[in-house]
Each structure stands twice: as structure tokens, then as C-alpha cells.
N, CA, C and O of each residue as an XYZ file, in Angstrom:
520
protein
N     -27.095     13.396     36.773
C     -25.931     13.967     36.135
C     -24.718     13.918     37.060
O     -23.599     13.645     36.627
N     -24.966     14.191     38.355
C     -23.876     14.153     39.320
C     -23.324     12.731     39.452
O     -22.117     12.535     39.598
N     -24.217     11.748     39.399
C     -23.775     10.355     39.480
C     -22.896      9.993     38.293
O     -21.856      9.355     38.454
N     -23.315     10.398     37.109
C     -22.551     10.118     35.905
C     -21.174     10.769     35.984
O     -20.172     10.145     35.636
N     -21.120     11.990     36.429
C     -19.849     12.695     36.582
C     -18.969     12.002     37.621
O     -17.761     11.877     37.420
N     -19.560     11.552     38.727
C     -18.821     10.853     39.760
C     -18.268      9.526     39.233
O     -17.125      9.177     39.525
N     -19.055      8.797     38.471
C     -18.610      7.529     37.886
C     -17.462      7.771     36.918
O     -16.471      7.042     36.932
N     -17.591      8.776     36.090
C     -16.523      9.100     35.136
C     -15.242      9.463     35.875
O     -14.156      9.033     35.486
N     -15.364     10.250     36.934
C     -14.183     10.649     37.702
C     -13.522      9.463     38.401
O     -12.306      9.461     38.595
N     -14.298      8.468     38.776
C     -13.740      7.282     39.426
C     -13.106      6.320     38.420
O     -12.083      5.703     38.715
N     -13.700      6.193     37.252
C     -13.229      5.234     36.258
C     -12.040      5.780     35.466
O     -11.119      5.029     35.143
N     -12.049      7.039     35.157
C     -11.001      7.630     34.316
C      -9.589      7.390     34.843
O      -8.726      6.971     34.071
N      -9.318      7.635     36.116
C      -7.949      7.373     36.591
C      -7.547      5.905     36.467
O      -6.389      5.600     36.183
N      -8.488      5.006     36.677
C      -8.168      3.586     36.547
C      -7.804      3.252     35.109
O      -6.893      2.458     34.876
N      -8.485      3.834     34.152
C      -8.189      3.577     32.749
C      -6.857      4.202     32.342
O      -6.105      3.636     31.549
N      -6.584      5.370     32.897
C      -5.357      6.065     32.532
C      -4.118      5.376     33.084
O      -3.075      5.379     32.430
N      -4.207      4.792     34.259
C      -3.041      4.215     34.902
C      -2.951      2.699     34.774
O      -1.956      2.101     35.184
N      -3.958      2.087     34.221
C      -3.920      0.635     34.043
C      -2.918      0.290     32.955
O      -2.887      0.920     31.898
N      -2.117     -0.698     33.223
C      -1.155     -1.142     32.237
C      -1.678     -2.408     31.584
O      -2.166     -3.322     32.248
N      -1.566     -2.432     30.295
C      -1.951     -3.612     29.552
C      -0.676     -4.365     29.223
O       0.210     -3.843     28.546
N      -0.592     -5.587     29.704
C       0.589     -6.382     29.399
C       0.193     -7.478     28.433
O      -0.816     -8.159     28.614
N       0.997     -7.633     27.419
C       0.751     -8.698     26.464
C       1.915     -9.665     26.534
O       3.075     -9.257     26.572
N       1.610    -10.896     26.548
C       2.636    -11.920     26.599
C       3.196    -12.105     25.201
O       2.451    -12.262     24.233
N       4.509    -12.086     25.109
C       5.166    -12.276     23.832
C       4.919    -13.698     23.350
O       5.033    -14.658     24.111
N       4.579    -13.814     22.068
C       4.318    -15.128     21.504
C       5.616    -15.684     20.933
O       6.171    -15.150     19.973
N       6.081    -16.759     21.539
C       7.266    -17.437     21.037
C       7.142    -18.922     21.344
O       6.337    -19.339     22.177
N       7.952    -19.702     20.658
C       7.938    -21.142     20.869
C       9.370    -21.660     20.812
O      10.119    -21.338     19.889
N       9.741    -22.454     21.791
C      11.047    -23.096     21.765
C      10.944    -24.265     20.799
O      10.195    -25.214     21.029
N      11.710    -24.184     19.712
C      11.666    -25.209     18.671
C      12.611    -26.361     19.008
O      12.239    -27.527     18.878
N      13.830    -26.039     19.438
C      14.778    -27.092     19.792
C      15.741    -26.600     20.855
O      15.986    -25.403     21.007
N      16.278    -27.570     21.589
C      17.275    -27.303     22.628
C      18.468    -28.204     22.361
O      18.316    -29.406     22.145
N      19.649    -27.618     22.379
C      20.881    -28.393     22.243
C      21.597    -28.454     23.576
O      21.555    -27.505     24.358
N      22.260    -29.585     23.835
C      22.969    -29.770     25.099
C      24.451    -30.010     24.841
O      24.838    -30.547     23.803
N      25.272    -29.602     25.806
C      26.704    -29.882     25.714
C      26.969    -31.308     26.203
O      26.030    -32.041     26.515
N      28.233    -31.700     26.269
C      28.571    -33.072     26.650
C      28.263    -33.392     28.115
O      28.305    -34.555     28.516
N      27.954    -32.366     28.913
C      27.555    -32.583     30.312
C      26.040    -32.645     30.468
O      25.530    -32.866     31.566
N      25.323    -32.447     29.361
C      23.866    -32.472     29.414
C      23.235    -31.132     29.764
O      22.042    -31.065     30.058
N      24.030    -30.062     29.735
C      23.539    -28.713     30.048
C      23.041    -28.063     28.759
O      23.739    -28.071     27.745
N      21.843    -27.504     28.799
C      21.285    -26.834     27.621
C      22.125    -25.591     27.328
O      22.276    -24.710     28.174
N      22.672    -25.541     26.095
C      23.509    -24.399     25.728
C      23.143    -23.808     24.366
O      23.819    -22.901     23.880
N      22.083    -24.317     23.755
C      21.649    -23.789     22.454
C      20.133    -23.906     22.345
O      19.552    -24.945     22.659
N      19.499    -22.817     21.893
C      18.047    -22.813     21.696
C      17.727    -22.233     20.325
O      18.326    -21.243     19.905
N      16.786    -22.850     19.637
C      16.192    -22.265     18.437
C      14.780    -21.862     18.816
O      14.002    -22.674     19.318
N      14.456    -20.596     18.569
C      13.185    -20.020     18.993
C      12.436    -19.473     17.798
O      13.008    -18.756     16.977
N      11.158    -19.807     17.692
C      10.286    -19.130     16.729
C       9.612    -18.003     17.494
O       9.072    -18.218     18.579
N       9.645    -16.800     16.929
C       9.012    -15.645     17.566
C       8.184    -14.909     16.521
O       8.629    -14.705     15.391
N       6.982    -14.515     16.907
C       6.065    -13.917     15.939
C       6.343    -12.440     15.669
O       5.993    -11.933     14.603
N       6.967    -11.746     16.618
C       7.253    -10.313     16.430
C       8.703    -10.010     16.789
O       9.159    -10.320     17.889
N       9.405     -9.414     15.870
C      10.811     -9.063     16.101
C      10.950     -8.112     17.293
O      11.964     -8.131     17.992
N       9.940     -7.290     17.520
C       9.967     -6.342     18.625
C       9.910     -6.995     19.998
O      10.164     -6.333     21.003
N       9.583     -8.272     20.060
C       9.499     -8.983     21.339
C      10.806     -9.667     21.721
O      10.913    -10.216     22.818
N      11.788     -9.644     20.850
C      13.013    -10.406     21.095
C      13.715     -9.971     22.377
O      14.141    -10.828     23.152
N      13.849     -8.689     22.624
C      14.578     -8.235     23.815
C      13.972     -8.790     25.099
O      14.696     -9.268     25.972
N      12.653     -8.729     25.219
C      12.002     -9.226     26.438
C      12.091    -10.743     26.541
O      12.390    -11.281     27.607
N      11.833    -11.425     25.439
C      11.921    -12.885     25.438
C      13.355    -13.318     25.749
O      13.570    -14.260     26.512
N      14.323    -12.637     25.164
C      15.720    -12.974     25.409
C      16.061    -12.809     26.887
O      16.738    -13.652     27.474
N      15.593    -11.733     27.471
C      15.842    -11.496     28.900
C      15.296    -12.662     29.729
O      15.967    -13.146     30.640
N      14.094    -13.105     29.417
C      13.479    -14.217     30.148
C      14.244    -15.526     29.928
O      14.499    -16.265     30.879
N      14.606    -15.811     28.680
C      15.306    -17.060     28.373
C      16.708    -17.086     28.970
O      17.142    -18.115     29.487
N      17.414    -15.972     28.903
C      18.761    -15.910     29.466
C      18.703    -16.145     30.977
O      19.526    -16.882     31.520
N      17.748    -15.531     31.648
C      17.659    -15.745     33.099
C      17.307    -17.195     33.428
O      17.663    -17.692     34.496
N      16.622    -17.863     32.534
C      16.242    -19.255     32.759
C      17.372    -20.235     32.419
O      17.567    -21.218     33.135
N      18.113    -19.980     31.342
C      19.085    -20.957     30.851
C      20.547    -20.620     31.134
O      21.399    -21.502     31.027
N      20.861    -19.397     31.485
C      22.256    -19.029     31.794
C      22.495    -19.304     33.286
O      22.421    -18.412     34.131
N      22.780    -20.557     33.561
C      22.951    -21.021     34.926
C      24.430    -21.019     35.312
O      25.295    -21.044     34.437
N      24.726    -20.989     36.600
C      26.128    -21.067     37.032
C      26.778    -22.343     36.479
O      26.171    -23.414     36.475
N      28.007    -22.204     36.019
C      28.736    -23.347     35.485
C      28.570    -23.550     33.996
O      29.263    -24.382     33.410
N      27.668    -22.809     33.366
C      27.473    -22.949     31.921
C      28.671    -22.322     31.209
O      29.149    -21.256     31.599
N      29.142    -22.985     30.174
C      30.312    -22.502     29.425
C      29.916    -21.539     28.312
O      30.618    -20.562     28.052
N      28.783    -21.816     27.653
C      28.317    -20.944     26.576
C      26.810    -21.123     26.418
O      26.230    -22.123     26.840
N      26.204    -20.126     25.801
C      24.773    -20.180     25.510
C      24.540    -19.414     24.211
O      24.977    -18.273     24.057
N      23.845    -20.060     23.285
C      23.479    -19.406     22.031
C      21.971    -19.568     21.835
O      21.420    -20.656     22.003
N      21.324    -18.470     21.479
C      19.893    -18.484     21.190
C      19.697    -17.857     19.816
O      20.095    -16.715     19.586
N      19.085    -18.604     18.909
C      18.749    -18.091     17.579
C      17.244    -17.887     17.512
O      16.473    -18.769     17.888
N      16.827    -16.714     17.029
C      15.412    -16.371     16.879
C      15.060    -16.384     15.392
O      15.758    -15.784     14.574
N      13.977    -17.071     15.055
C      13.537    -17.215     13.675
C      12.151    -16.613     13.499
O      11.332    -16.630     14.418
N      11.897    -16.081     12.305
C      10.562    -15.584     11.966
C       9.783    -16.588     11.118
O       8.703    -16.277     10.615
N      10.328    -17.784     10.963
C       9.708    -18.824     10.141
C       9.857    -20.151     10.892
O      10.967    -20.655     11.063
N       8.734    -20.705     11.333
C       8.776    -21.916     12.151
C       9.327    -23.140     11.423
O      10.159    -23.844     11.995
N       8.903    -23.430     10.181
C       9.467    -24.598      9.492
C      10.991    -24.509      9.314
O      11.688    -25.518      9.432
N      11.500    -23.324      9.035
C      12.952    -23.171      8.892
C      13.639    -23.344     10.244
O      14.713    -23.940     10.319
N      13.040    -22.837     11.295
C      13.619    -23.012     12.630
C      13.732    -24.490     12.989
O      14.672    -24.898     13.672
N      12.786    -25.281     12.532
C      12.788    -26.713     12.850
C      13.875    -27.483     12.105
O      14.384    -28.477     12.623
N      14.240    -27.047     10.905
C      15.182    -27.816     10.088
C      16.527    -27.121      9.894
O      17.414    -27.680      9.248
N      16.697    -25.938     10.429
C      17.879    -25.114     10.166
C      19.191    -25.856     10.440
O      20.038    -25.961      9.553
N      19.358    -26.357     11.634
C      20.633    -26.983     11.992
C      20.864    -28.279     11.231
O      21.989    -28.571     10.824
N      19.817    -29.048     11.039
C      19.955    -30.294     10.284
C      20.461    -30.004      8.876
O      21.373    -30.671      8.386
N      19.865    -29.006      8.231
C      20.270    -28.666      6.871
C      21.615    -27.955      6.842
O      22.365    -28.086      5.875
N      21.923    -27.213      7.882
C      23.195    -26.499      7.952
C      24.376    -27.472      7.914
O      25.410    -27.181      7.313
N      24.213    -28.608      8.552
C      25.296    -29.589      8.615
C      25.147    -30.732      7.607
O      25.922    -31.688      7.623
N      24.151    -30.624      6.739
C      23.958    -31.621      5.689
C      24.809    -31.236      4.485
O      24.664    -30.136      3.952
N      25.687    -32.124      4.056
C      26.595    -31.802      2.953
C      25.860    -31.615      1.628
O      26.428    -31.065      0.685
N      24.613    -32.061      1.540
C      23.833    -31.907      0.310
C      23.115    -30.557      0.227
O      22.535    -30.225     -0.807
N      23.154    -29.784      1.307
C      22.517    -28.470      1.313
C      23.419    -27.478      0.584
O      24.610    -27.376      0.878
N      22.845    -26.757     -0.358
C      23.632    -25.803     -1.146
C      23.867    -24.515     -0.358
O      23.159    -24.212      0.603
N      24.872    -23.774     -0.789
C      25.163    -22.481     -0.167
C      23.987    -21.528     -0.321
O      23.680    -20.762      0.593
N      23.323    -21.572     -1.481
C      22.160    -20.713     -1.707
C      21.027    -21.036     -0.739
O      20.345    -20.132     -0.257
N      20.827    -22.305     -0.457
C      19.774    -22.702      0.477
C      20.113    -22.257      1.904
O      19.240    -21.798      2.641
N      21.369    -22.394      2.281
C      21.795    -21.927      3.604
C      21.622    -20.417      3.716
O      21.170    -19.914      4.744
N      21.980    -19.703      2.665
C      21.817    -18.249      2.657
C      20.344    -17.850      2.766
O      19.993    -16.922      3.494
N      19.496    -18.560      2.034
C      18.049    -18.292      2.080
C      17.491    -18.542      3.483
O      16.699    -17.747      3.991
N      17.901    -19.637      4.099
C      17.428    -19.955      5.450
C      17.954    -18.956      6.475
O      17.236    -18.576      7.399
N      19.197    -18.533      6.313
C      19.809    -17.603      7.266
C      19.096    -16.259      7.310
O      19.173    -15.549      8.313
N      18.412    -15.906      6.243
C      17.663    -14.641      6.226
C      16.498    -14.652      7.211
O      15.945    -13.602      7.536
N      16.132    -15.825      7.681
C      15.037    -15.939      8.643
C      15.523    -15.947     10.089
O      14.721    -16.040     11.018
N      16.835    -15.849     10.275
C      17.381    -15.670     11.622
C      17.299    -14.177     11.909
O      18.053    -13.386     11.343
N      16.376    -13.795     12.793
C      16.123    -12.371     13.045
C      16.700    -11.902     14.380
O      16.581    -10.731     14.740
N      17.317    -12.812     15.099
C      17.958    -12.455     16.354
C      18.947    -13.520     16.759
O      18.743    -14.709     16.513
N      20.032    -13.073     17.390
C      21.059    -14.023     17.834
C      21.659    -13.512     19.140
O      22.148    -12.386     19.224
N      21.608    -14.371     20.152
C      22.227    -14.075     21.444
C      23.371    -15.054     21.650
O      23.229    -16.248     21.384
N      24.504    -14.550     22.125
C      25.637    -15.410     22.440
C      26.249    -14.990     23.774
O      26.445    -13.807     24.053
N      26.542    -16.001     24.583
C      27.242    -15.798     25.853
C      28.423    -16.760     25.894
O      28.277    -17.942     25.582
N      29.594    -16.255     26.277
C      30.786    -17.080     26.454
C      31.334    -16.847     27.858
O      31.649    -15.718     28.233
N      31.444    -17.919     28.621
C      31.914    -17.810     30.002
C      33.401    -17.502     30.076
O      33.863    -16.922     31.058
N      34.159    -17.886     29.046
C      35.614    -17.682     29.056
C      35.967    -16.231     29.375
O      36.817    -15.958     30.223
N      35.306    -15.312     28.689
C      35.576    -13.889     28.936
C      34.335    -13.147     29.452
O      34.301    -11.917     29.484
N      33.324    -13.919     29.852
C      32.068    -13.367     30.382
C      31.432    -12.358     29.423
O      30.850    -11.361     29.849
N      31.552    -12.634     28.125
C      30.977    -11.723     27.127
C      29.614    -12.227     26.679
O      29.349    -13.429     26.646
N      28.776    -11.294     26.342
C      27.483    -11.648     25.770
C      27.044    -10.554     24.808
O      27.364     -9.378     24.983
N      26.298    -10.975     23.782
C      25.825    -10.015     22.788
C      24.476    -10.463     22.265
O      24.165    -11.653     22.228
N      23.690     -9.496     21.866
C      22.396     -9.745     21.250
C      22.311     -8.899     19.992
O      22.414     -7.674     20.052
N      22.123     -9.551     18.858
C      21.956     -8.858     17.579
C      20.535     -9.129     17.104
O      20.073    -10.270     17.090
N      19.857     -8.061     16.716
C      18.470     -8.175     16.251
C      18.378     -7.568     14.864
O      18.934     -6.502     14.599
N      17.670     -8.256     13.983
C      17.460     -7.772     12.633
C      17.648     -8.895     11.628
O      18.128     -9.977     11.965
N      17.271     -8.626     10.420
C      17.438     -9.618      9.359
C      18.907    -10.012      9.264
O      19.797     -9.168      9.364
N      19.142    -11.276      9.074
C      20.484    -11.839      8.945
C      21.341    -11.584     10.182
O      22.542    -11.340     10.071
N      20.723    -11.641     11.350
C      21.451    -11.434     12.606
C      22.507    -12.497     12.825
O      23.437    -12.293     13.606
N      22.381    -13.618     12.154
C      23.326    -14.710     12.305
C      24.687    -14.394     11.700
O      25.644    -15.133     11.931
N      24.797    -13.317     10.933
C      26.072    -12.949     10.318
C      27.020    -12.265     11.287
O      28.165    -11.982     10.931
N      26.571    -11.996     12.495
C      27.433    -11.314     13.490
C      28.195    -12.315     14.304
O      28.966    -11.936     15.185
């Protein structure tokens, strides 16, 4: 009995203070570059809207490099739409209703502009409207 109590006393603190970290599930769907070849646009598929803040922090630290003029990151909750969004956005045959339907799957938008050193992150359905 004393052994069991001793084991419980040794294991309990480890269980109480152990942190479980889960890696956010996301996928970079596309990268856009400016005329200098610097990546300044990303389309991201993310499985959980609650992971956007952490993923954004990681991506911004990776892609917001010195000398970059702007950076935009769009987060989508639908992978097929993330893959075709920009192509259809600039296709003259795409209807306004289709663009509106696709835009509802933009669940996060990050923008950085070097001109005034401003940056913003909007999270939620239709985040692209900001």
C-alpha cells in the first residue's frame, strides 16, 4: 500500500504539470511573389479557426523579412476553394455570386504594409471583407 501511495505521489505532479502541445494542422496552398521574387502572399488551408493566431505568428516570423514591402496571408476552411480562389477571382467569367460564395470560406486575413508599418489580423467568417 505504501508503494502504491508513493507511486501515485510521484506520478501525480508529473501529470498535473505536463503540458500537451498539439501542432496546428495547416497547409500552404500557394505562395505569391512580388516583382523582386520575394514571397508576399500566402493562401493557407487551416483545419481549425482557433489555430489561426498561432499559425499566423509562425508564418509572419518566417515570411516578414527585412525589405519586404507587404505581406498578405489568407486563411481558408475549404482546401479546394483555397486552391482556385485567386484564379477565379481574376477570371472575368466568374460571377459575383460565385466570388461571394468563395469569400465566405476566407476565415482569416493578415495584412502588413511597410509604408506605414501597419499590420492587422482579422479572424472569422468573411474576414476578407476587412
